[in-house]
C-alpha positions, 0 to 999 in steps of 0.5 A: 500500500502506498503511504499517504503524504503530508506536506509542511513548510520548511526543509527536511528536518524542520520542526514542522517535518518533525511534527508531521512524523510525530502526528502521522507516523508512517506517512511520507513528508513533503517539504515545501518552500512556503505555506502557500506551496504547502496548501497548493500541494494538497489541492493538487493531490501531491499531499493528502494533508498539510501541517500548518504552524499557527501559534507558538508559546513564545513567539505568538501567532504565525501571521501567514496563516491568518492570510492564507486560511480564509481562502485556502479551501481546506478543512482543519481536520486536526491539531498537533502540539510539537515541543521545540527542543533545540540542539546545538550540532556540528560536524563529527570531530568538532568540540564545544571549544572549536565552535565560533559561530552558531547558525539558525532561524531568527526566531530560534536565535531569540530563544538561545540567549543563554547558550550564546552568552555562556560560550560567547558564540557569534550568532548568524541568522539563516532562513531556516533551522534545518537549512542551517544544519544543511549549511553546516554539513556542507561547509564541513568546518569545525568552527561552524555550528547550527541550532535545530532539531534532533531530526535535522542532525540525523538527516544531515549527519551532524553530531549533537554537542548539547541538547535542550539549549533553548531558554524556555522549557515550555517552548511549543508550537501548535499546528493545524492539520488541513485537508481537502475533505473531512469526516463529519464528527458526531455531536456525541464525539468527545473533546471536540474543537471548532475553529471559526473565522468571522468579521464583525459589523462596523458598529459599536459593541459588535464584538461585545455582543458576539462574544457575549453569546459564548459567555452566556452559553458556557463555551470555553474559548481557547484562542481569539486573534484579530487582523485587518483585511484588505487594507481596511482599518474599519473591518476586522476579522477574527480567528477563534478556537472554541471547545465543543461541537457546532451541533451541541445545544450550547455552542449552536446557540452561541454560533447563532448569536455570532452570525447575527452580529457578524458581517460574515462567519465561516467554520474552518474546521471541527476536529478532535482535540490533540492528546497534548491539549487533553493532558494540559487540561487534566494537569490544570484540573489536578493543580487547581485547589480543592476549595472544599478541602481547603475550607475544612482544613482552614 
């Protein structure tokens, strides 16, 4: 049986490539130059799905996705959270004391200040973390190193000198997984997410009225991002993730209010929550104080 293919933006060994291999084990991965190329690969049948980075716990949202998703013509069919674990890598035989320059993507460079300061490395910006690893392998010089994923080191034959060199241990990227078609989830499916794109009317209190429907119906909103459209300072679009199925009574009522007070509204995807999100929710629930017990103890 021919394995399915999932496309991503970046070079082989990029964190998006790692996300593909983790979320879709056994699938072929297809590197693409841009997010637009990644989406096109799915439309043209070169890939079955696309792995699209949408937000990072340190860097925030990924702007390109807000521009591309509305017109992508794809359905969000899943989400994936990928822990970003930066590795310092160099050619075989190189030691820490040999390294003079560190090459990586600008976002990754901003996440390794401690490493750079501790060893007095000279930072050199490259277009991609995995691309930096490719260059270091190509140059074959002991004084050059890259910061990228363990997968990038493996694919480029580099030796890892230090692992987890990132400043923040919680560095995680969230991805939307998109496809041309989607299997309709039952309203009884547990742990469902719904992603909605909407544009509010240019009237006082429009956004307040839209969001009020989610509050009164007890809907948990996990993401709300705004951005301008078509160079207009009047019309604002919002991308929103909420917990629940659109056909569930409470979310259905909230979405009805959203549509009433919005200029336009479109559901981009209805999909199951990732195991990572469910683990986070359980951890937060377990960490929450037991008010009854605390009251008795007091």
